[in-house]
N, C-alpha and C positions, 0 to 999 in steps of 0.2 A: 456144181450145185447138187446137193443130195435130192433124190427123188423120194417123195413122201406119199405113201398110200394111206388114205383115211377111209375107214369103213368097218362095218361089223356084219356078223351073220344074224339074220332075223329068224328065230325059231318059228315065229308065226307065219312068215312068208316062205320059209325054206330057201332063202337066197341071201346074197350079199348086197348091202346097201352102199352105194357109191355116192360120193359128194356131187353136189350141183354147184354151179357158179352163177352169180356171185354169192358169196357168203363170208362170214367172219374168218373161217379157217383158211380160205384162199388168201385173204389179206394177211393173216398171221404168218403163213408160210412165206409169203413174199418178203415180209419184214425180217424173217429169219434166214433170208438168202437160200430158200429151198423151193423146189418145184413140186407143187401138189398135183397129183395125177387126177385129172378130170376126164370122164368119158366123153368121147365125141358125140355130137347130136345123133340120135338114132342108135347108139350103142350103149344106152344106159342100162340095158338088161332085158332079157326076154321073159322074165316072170312078172306078170301083172298082178298086183295085189291092191285092190281098191283104188285103181288109177295111178299107183306108184310103181315104178320099175325097180326090180331087183335082179342081180346077176346070178346065173347058175355057177356051180363050181368051176366049170370049164371057162366061162366068160371071165370070172374073177381071177383065175390063174393067168390067163392071157393078159388081162388088164394090169395086174399088180405084181407079177412074179419077180420083176427086176427092181422093185422099190428098195431103197436103202433103209427106210424106216417105215413102220406101220403104226399109225395111231388108231387104236381100237376103241371107239366111243360107246362101249357097252360093258356089262359086267359078266358076260358069259364066255370070255376067251378060254379060260381053263377047261370049261365043259367042252367047247368046240375042239380044243387041242386033244382032249381024251377021245373024242369021237372021230376026228379026221386028222390024226397026227401025220400019217404017211402023206396025205394030200398037202397039208400045211408045210411040211418039210421041203416042198418044192419052191417056197418063197424065200428069196434072198434075206429079207428082214427076219424071218423066223430062223433060218440057218445061223444068222449072225446075232441072234438074241437081241434084236432091235425092234421089239413089239412093245408098245406102251399103251395102257389104258388110263384114261384120266378120271375114272370113277373109283379109283383106289381099291380095286378088288384083286389085283395081281400080287405077285410075290416080291416086288421091289418097292415097298411102301415109301422108303425115303425119297426115291427118285420121283415117285408118283405124287407125293404130297407137296413137292416144291412148287412155288409160285413162279410163273414166268416173270422174268425181270426185264 
């Protein structure tokens, strides 16, 4: 089963937002026969922003570097890629061009605008 990384970089908190369970995208991944990466309790991130945890670059890399696919639920991936390209190239999903945003701001509009069937 493919491993799926779900998360984005928060400019406001200067960290990566990781998913929590339960939520709709955990269920969606299960229906798609994929394993969504969920941080273990206590490893949600070391950046505290208004009571919510975000991961540092190092924590995010350890958490998601081997994911087959990265779902990026924000509109700033291209900005992030221009700022942290060398860092992001350490992720398998980035190397294999398997990063998708669902807010339709990336370069592959046809794929991003399709509805889940």
